[in-house]
Every structure is written in C-alpha cells, then in structure tokens.
N, C-alpha and C positions, 0 to 999 in steps of 0.2 A: 580724595573721594574715592569710593570705591569702586574698580573695574571690571568687568569679565561677568561672566554668569553671576557671580556674588550679589555683583548690582542690584540683581532681580530678585526683591524679598517684597509678599506681603501676605497679612495674616492669613493661614490657612483654615482659621475659624471662627473668624470674624467679620468675613467680608457678605453674609447672607445669599452669597453664588446666583442662585437665581431669582430670587427678589430683584436682583440688580435689572436681569431682563424684564422684569415686570414693569419697573420706571420706564425702562428705555421702550419699550411698545407702547407707552402710554404719552411720553413726553419728548420734547427735540433735547437737543444736547445741552441746549442753557436753560434748560429746566430741570435737568437730572439733581444737582445738588440740592434744590428748592425741594423737592420731592421724596428725600430719602428719609426723612426722621419724622414720626408719627404722622404723616398725613393719610396712608393707607393702611387698614389694620395687618397688624403682624409686619410692618415692614418699618426698621429701626435701624439703619446701617452706619457702620462709621466712614464719613466722607473723606478723611483722609486715608483710609483704607479704598475708597471704590476710585479716588483720584490715582491714587498708583495702578490697579487694574486697569483703569480705561486708560490711561498714558496722557491723566490733563497737563495739559500745557501753563506751566507757573508764571513762565511771561507773558501770554495772552490772555492767563486767566479764562481757559475755555477748553472743552472736550475738542476732540479731532471729530472733522464731517465724518469720518465712517459710520458713528454711532447716529446722523440723520439717515444716511445714505442706506445703512442694511436696514434702517423699517421699511422703505419701500420693497424690501424683497418679502415682508411676511415674518411670521411669529418664527416660525421655526430657524429660519436665517439669524434671527436676534438672537435665540438661545443659543444655537451653536456659535458665534461670533463671542459671545460672555463668555462661553465654554473655554473658545480657544484664546480667549485674552487672557481669561483665570490661569491658564495651561504655563503660558508665557511668561506670567508675571512673577512668578517663582521657582527659582533654580532648584529648591525642590522637589516641584511637581515634574518639572522636565527630567531630570534625572532620573527619577521615582518610575515614571511612564516607559524613557527609553530604558531603564532595567527589565523592566514587567513584557518588553515586546516578546511574544512568541513567536508571530510571522508574521506575514503582510497583512496587516491591520488589526490583530488579534494580538492578543495579550492577557497576562493574569495580573493583578491589584494584591499585594497582601497587606494583611492589618498589619504586622509587624515593622512595614518600610516608611510607615507614617506613624502619629502619635493618632490614637482613638478618634478624635471628635473629627480630624483630618480626612481619614480614612471614611467617615461614615458620610460628611459633608462632601467628597470627590463621586463617590460611588452615589449618593443620591442624583448628583447633579448629573451624572452618564446614564443615569438609569431614565431621566426624566427627558432625554435623548433619546432614547432607546438602544443604547449603543450597551448596555448590560443588563443584567436581572436585577432585582431590587432585592434580596435574600438578608434579612436582620437574622447577626448573630455570627453570620460565616467570618472565616478568617481569610478567605481570599475569594477574589471574584472575574469570575472571566469575563471580558471582553472584545468586543468587534465593532468596532467605529468606522466600519467602511459607510453607515448611511451620511456622514457628514459629507462624504466626498461627491452626493449626491446632489446637494446643495451648491447655487450658484455666488459660494461668497468666497472663494478663492483668491480674485484679486483684491478683496474687501480683508481678508488674512493675511495678505501679504503686506498690504498698510500697517495693519496693526503689529506685524513681525517686525516690519522697517522702525517703529517706534521704539519696540526692546531692543533691537539692536542697538539703537543707541545710546541708549540708557546704558547700554553696559561699554559705553565709550566707542562704539564701532561710527565711522562713517564714510560716506560714499565717498570711494576713489574718483581723483581726475581722471580724465581721458588718458594722460601720459602718466599716470601713477602706476608704474608694474609691481611696486611691494607689497600694496595693500589691495587685502581680499575683496571682491567685488561682494554684491550680497548674498548672491547664492554660495561661493567659496566660503563665507561665514556662516552664513546656516550649516552649511555641510561641516565646517569646525567644529562648532557648538553641538552638532547631532539634532536639530529640531526636526531633520524628518524621522528620528528613530522615534522621536516623542510619537507620531502619530503612526510606527510601523509601516513606514514607505520607504522606496529609496529614494536618495536624492532628485533621481529623473523624475519621479512620480509627484515628486514635491512640487518640483519645478511647473510641471503639467498642470498643477490645481491652482496654484498662484498665478499662473500666467490666463486662467480662465476655461482651459483646454478638459478634455475628459482624462480621469484620471485611469489608465488602461490597468486592470489586473490580472495579473499571471493566473491563467486556470490551466486544467489538464487539457489536454490537446482534442479536439475531435477529431472523428473516423472521417476518413473520407478516402476508402480505399480503391483502387483500382483493381478489380478483376483479372488476376493472371493467370495463364494455363500453366499445371507444375506435373512434376512426377515426383513421387514420393512413397514409402514402403509402404504395400499393402498390408503386408503382417503387423508392421508397426500399428499403423491405425484402425488396423479390427481390433487389435489389444486394447489399445488405450481408448477407444470409443467403450470397450464391453466393461472397463474396469480402470480407472484414472491412477491406477499405480502398476508399473510393468518394470520388471527388473530384465536388462540387456548382460547376457553373460557372456563370457568366451574372454580368448587368450588378449594378449594386449598384439591390439595393429589389425583387429580383424572390422573393424569398422561400426563398433558399437555406438562408441560418443561423436562419429561423425554423422550416421544416420539421423540421430537425433537432433542434434546440431543443424545438418541441411535442412529439416524438416520446419525447427524455429525461424529458421531465415527465411526461407521462403512465406510461411505465413503472418511476418512478424506485419502490423499495418503501419508501422513506421521506421523504415530499414535506415533513416538516419541514424536512429538512436537503438543499436543492435541490441540492447539488453533491455530493453524496452518489455519483451514478452518473458522474459526468463528470467531465471536464476540460477548460475551454475556455481556450484558449492562442492570443493574437492572436499571429502569426508577425510578425518586425521585421524593415527591411532593412538586411540587413550580417549576418545569421547565416552563419559560415562553417564550422562544426561542431556536433557534437550536444551541447555541456554543457549549453544551454539549455532540452533536453527530459531530458537522461540523467541530468543534475546532474554533477559533479566533487568530485574529491578535494585539497581542502584541507591543504595542510600545515601552516596555522597555526591551527588548531583551539584549542581551550582546553585540552585534554590531549594534545596533538600533532595529527597528522594527522587528519582525519574525513572525512566524506563530504559533499556539499551537496547537499541533494535538492531535487524540482520537484514541482509540480502532477502532472504525467503519471506522474514514480513514485508517488508518493502514491496517485494512482488505480491503479495495476495492483499496489499493495502490497496493496490491496482489493481487487481481481479476485482475487487468488491465494489467496486465503482460502478455505478450504472451505465455510465457511456459504454463502457467494455464487457458488458455482461454477455456478447455474443463472439467476443476474442478469448481465443486459447493463450491460456497461461502456462509455462512449465517451470516444475522445481526440479533440477537435474542434480541430482547426487552422486557425484564421481569415485570413483573407487567405494562403494557405501559400504562395503564388508570390512572395511579395514577396522572399524569398531563395531560392537555388537549392536544390531540393527534396534535388537526389541528394546536397548535401552536410552538411547538418545533420539529413537525416533517413534516410541511408544504412544505419544499423548496422539500422534499422527494418525497410525496405526486405529488406536479407539475413534477418532474423532471422524476418519473418513466413511466408517461404516453407519453414521447417524446423520453425515453429511445430506441426504436427503428427505429427513423426516420432517416431519411438521415443526419441531423443535429441534433444530439442532445444536449439535454443543458446539460454541463458540472457541476456536485456537486461541484467543485472545478475550478477556472480559473485557468490561467495562474500566473496572479499577486499573488495567495493566494501561488501557488506551488514553484513559485519561491522564495517566501519569506521562505515557509518551507524548503528549499534544504539550503538557504543562512541560516538559523536555527542556520544550524552545528549539521546537526543528523550525529553521530560517526557511527553508523550502518552501514556499506559497503554495505550491502546486501538493505535495506530500502533505501538508497541512490539510487540504482539502478532501484528500485520500484518507484523513486519520478521521477527522470529524464525520464523512460520509459513517464510516466505521461505528462510529459513536453513536450517531443517530438510530443505525442500525441494531444497537446494543450488543455488539461485538463483530470481534474480527471472523469469517466464515472460508471453509472449503466450499467454494462454489462448485457448482459444475460446470464452469469454464476453465477448472483449476486441475493440470495433472502431473505426476509425480514418477520421474522417472530414473531407477539408478544403475548404476554400470557396474560390474562386477568380474573380477579377474580370482580364480581360485587356485591357492597355491599355499603353499606352508605360511605364509606372512599374513595370510587371512582366516576371517571368521566364517564357520558355518552359517547359516540361518535357522532359525528356529520355525517350527508349524506354525506359527503367531503369523509370522511373515509371509510365507510361502503362498497361507489360505487365504493371503490377500490380496494376492498379486499375479498375475501372468508372468510367464518367467519366458524370452527369447532368447535361444542361444545362437550367438554366430561361430559358423566352423572356419578357419582359417582358407583363403583360398590359392587353388595350387597357385605358383608364380608367373605361368603364362596367362592366367584370366589377369593378371594386376595390372590397372594401369595408372599413369602417372595422375590422375585426377580424381577423386571419390566419385562413383558412379552409384546408383541402385542399381540390382542385377536385373536383367529383364525378365526373370521370372517373379521378381518379386515388385514391379513394376505396379505403383496404380496413376492414371491418369486423370486431375482433378482441377477445378477453378480453388483459386484459394478464398472466395467469398462462400462458394459450395461448401468446401471441406469445415471452414471455421465455424458453419453455421449447422453442421451435421457432427461436429463433435460436441456443442455445447448445447442443442438442443433435443438432444434423441434419450433424454431420459423416461418419457413414455411410451417408449417403443416394448410392445408384445413380446413375451419370453416363448420361445418355441420347445413345443415338447415331440418335434419330430424325430429325432432320433433318442427319445427317452429307451426304448429296446435297448441300443446298445450300451447305455449308461446302466441299465443295470446289469447286465452282463459285465461292465468293467467294473460295478461296485462289487460284484460276487468274488471277480476275480483277486482283486485288493489286498484280502485278507485282513491285518491289523491296521492298514494305511486307507480304508474305506472313507470316502468325503462324505461333509454333512451337506445339511440342504443352502448354504451359503455357496459351495462350489458350482452344487447341480443349477442353480438359478444364474451364476453368472455364467455356465456353459451354456442355459436356454439365449440368455439374454448374446452371448457372442454369435449363435447361429443366426438370429435377428439380424443382428449386425452385418454378419456378411452378406446375409440375404439383400439385405437395404444396399450394402457396398456394391454388389454387385448388378443391382438394378440402376441406382443412380450414376455409378462414375465407371470410369472405361479401367477393369481388370484384366487380366492374363485369362488365358480361354482356360477352364476345369478351377479356376479360382475358387467356387462357390458348390463345387460337387461335395458329395456325400463323404468320398475319401479325403479329400482334399481338409474339409470342414474338420473331419473327425481326426486326421492325422495332427493338425496344428491342434483344435483341444486337449488331445493326450499328451503331444509334447510340451506344450504350453503350461497346462493346466494340472495334470494328474505326475506325472511320471516327476515332476521336481521336488513332491514330496516323501517320495519313497528312499528310504537307504535302510542301511542296517548291514549283517553276518549271512552269511552264506545257509546258516539253516533257516533265518528267517526269509529270506529273500528268492532262493531258487523255487521253493515251492508257489510264490506268485509270479516268478518268471512264465515258468511254464504255462501256469494257466491263461497270461495275459499274452504270450507268443499264441498261442491255438485263437485267441480271441483277435489277435492283428490277422493272422492268418487269413482268418475269418472274412474280415472289411478288408482285406488288402490293403493295409495301414503302411505304407514304405517307411515312412520317415520315422514312425513311434516304432516298428520293429529293428530298425538300424539302431535306433537309440537305445532301445531296450538288449540289443545284442552287445553294444559298448558296455552298459553297466554290468550283464552277465558274464563277461570277460573279466568285468573287475575284480568282481567277487570271487571270480575262480582263482585270479593269480595273487589276491591280498587278502584273500577273507571279510572282504568290505567292498562296499558301493555305493555311492549316489548321484546323484542328477551331473552334480558339478564337476565332480570328478573323471568324468568320463569322456 
C-alpha cells in the first residue's frame, strides 16, 4: 500500500472541480453519489474520482459529515472547501502550489508545471473563487488566495486535511508517544502551509478558527520630538533633493547626514528603515549596483535582482510613508565616474515632479521582481503597490546625498552632475574645538520637531520662487564668463531663497541665518563656485570680476573660497572647487 504524499492521487482532468460543489450545495452527503451523472445538465462526473477527492469512507460507505456541515455556511464556503479538498487530494497539486508561492498568500501558476487541461481546470477553479483572473491563452497566472481566509471554514479544513493525512499513513499519536509527529508537525513536514503561502503559525490559526494575521507594513504612530540638526543641510536638501557633502576624511560629512537620518527615523527599532547607506566602489561603470538587473537564470526563469536602493525606494513609494523622508546615501561617491553609474537618477530626478514622471523601474522590471519569489510579505506589498502605480518613482520624499573626498584616487565631477546638485564643503575643525562625540556646530544648529521637519521636507513642492536677489544673480552671471549658469540653476537658487525664508519663519535658526549676506554666501559657495575650474588664463579674469562683486555684497565665505581657488591657480596653474 502506497504511503506518504504519493498516496494522494486523483485525476486532475476528470473530476469536474466546481461541478462537485454544485451537487453539494443542492444535496446532503448521502445523496451526492446519486446526483453525479446526468441528473443536472452538464454534470456527468466520475464517481470514483469524487470519492477520492471528498474522502469517501469505504468501510461505512459514506462521505464524511464535513460536507453537510459546510452547507450551513453558504455557497462560497462550499466552493472554497471543495477547492481545498481538490488541492490536498493530489501530491502534484500540493507540490505545484508550494513551488508557485511567491510571498504570503500569493503565487504564480505556470502552465509548464501542469499539463494543459489540468492547468486550465485549476486556474478556472481559482478564478471562480476570485483568487486569480481568468486570462485565456496565458502561460502563467498570478494569484492571491487571501479571500479564502476570510471564510469561516478553518475547522472544516482541518477535518479535510486530517482525512488526507490518514490516507498517507499518518495516525494521531497517543499521549505518551513522543516519537510520532502531531497533526501540525506532520502538516509542516509535508509543507501543507506552503500550499497556501502562509506560515505554519498562520496555518494553525486558520484551522483552529482564529483570525489569520497577515503581515503588513508598519503603521506610522510617530512621537513628535524636539531635535537639533544642520540648518545648512536642511536648506540644501529642501531646495534640491541631491546634495554633495565634500571634505577631507573625518570632517563630519557622513556623521551629519547619519545624525539627521537617525533623528527623524519613525521606527528607531529598525535603524535602516528610512535610508540606504551604499559605499560606492571603484570600477562601477553602469547602474546595476544601484538599479539591480535582470537575471536570466532565476529559479523560475528570468527574474530581477534588487538592491538596497530599490528596496528603499519601494518603501518611499508606499502611501503610508508619503510624508516620511527617505535618504539614499552614496558614500565616497566619486570613487567611480558618477555620470556613468548614476546617470539614470540624474535624468529621472529632473522629471520626478512632472505630470508624467519617468519611473526608475517600469512594469516589466517590477513584474520580474515580484515573480522572483520575494518571500518577505511586507516587501511584496511594496512591490505590488509600485505595480499598481505603473512604476517605481523618485517621489518627493526621497533625498540623495553623496559624500566625497577629493584626492588622487578619486574622479572629478562632470558639469552634468554639479548642475543638478548643491555642494556643501566641510572644513577640518581646529583640534581645540573637537569633542569626543559628534555635535552640530553652534552656528549651524536648527531647532525643529521631527514631525514638522518631515512634513516641511516632503510637502514644500509648491513653494513660490523668490526673485528678491535677481539683481545679484544678474551681476554674478555677467562675472562668470564661460561658466554662466542656465535657467535650472536660476530657479533652484530662487527656490533656495524661498526655502530659507520659510525655515527662518517656522523653525529656530541662528541669528542672521536668513539675512541677505548669509543667503547669498550659501548660494554662491554651494551652487555656483563648484562648477568653476580651469587654468590660469581662463580663471584669473573671472576671479577678478567675482572678487569685486563679493566685496560689494560683503560675502565673506564666498570671498574666502575664491581666494583659496586663486592661490591654487597661481601655484599650480589649475584650480577647481574641490582641490582648494
């Protein structure tokens, strides 16, 4: 006598599936056999197959009581229990559905795993229960069986599975039998819970009549805290979601952004929830390290290999977190050519707030990612959300920060990169000012609450552009020679001015933070000077004109940086922002 799962065999093409349910709806268990053939139009089913499927008892010559019990729960319950009984009647279906699992309660059936008729019958049965769409001619079908768990049939399912287990040779162990598996141990051994795409704990919950608790993204319940952070960093990030932090090793670039990330993380117990920290490696020549890539050799054919960055963007796109800032930190981002591995992000960032933004990943990549078998149910929820939105986007709550050291082992930034970023340079502090722990400098402190800061950073897209300093921009434009800036820079500077006005109005900033001199100094040092580079003949006339303008406006920081660059070009014949 065959034992184990191989004992579970029934025809996959001859049992009529839901035709059986129609008989059960109309007749008690002792009348099922009499109504299988030619009593109702279109119903002519092999009795032997139905006996196997419904666990007919050859000793008592009757079907179990469960088929009368389920009738009291309604037609949907009958259909669902018949479906469950079909699935657990054949080891082939058990194995196929276990293999098809992609995540919690979800999976993908493939025609190649069953013969043509069996695949069609199974998909049709599942579609009748609203577990999947009915798409004719498709070679694969995505399904979601969560509706089953809304029906109060769990204890009846336990009885059905008990009948199937006994057919495999399992018997309920005696109380003092420590060497035989219990009911749930045997179910786990055969992977019966995997058939439904749930854990063994969830499986037990359902069979015992309890609510099946589904894993979902955590709900925000944020405590509003008072914090101090960098005013310079917040001003730049709120104006442009791409900021480069430059400086020598140990000047506080990474610590400053990580301090901000930690302080406004809505889930402190998950330190990486709101950011991806990505050390850039030398030799990156394309975007696959950030974007992921298609892999033709996945377990079920072609799939998509994700990355930390994509995983973070999936969270940021979820509607629950639309007002939560997410950060992509590219550490040592100039160890490779930025415009090579980061080019798609540079392009997509410029369209991210358009009416029809360009996605970072389209439906093709997202579908492959879903089909890749992401077993984490929460991540699957994020993926399905992106699929419903027709793509994965750089949303208004996403901020890119690159940290850079400039030395002989690193690459210079191209104009394309610098034109799309604010640059904040960190100078080495005097030893006497260095403490044992990281602290925001007194002149850079911004006092805010976490909720107010998160809301400000993610909801300021409609802020008006200030033209109050356009006269200065015109004079600066004329002084720059071949380095004249375009309309993008003009409007980003205007936005920065408006952001500074709003920060001074809403938050606790240092005295003088929003004065004309301070704002123009920051604009010039962070947005204009980084793009200037060249030899002595090119730069000297520009330096002279800019120096006159800076003296006129009283821009101390801009003049200091310009003087560093002038000394460099005098001493070496060449200068750029990052080498001074």
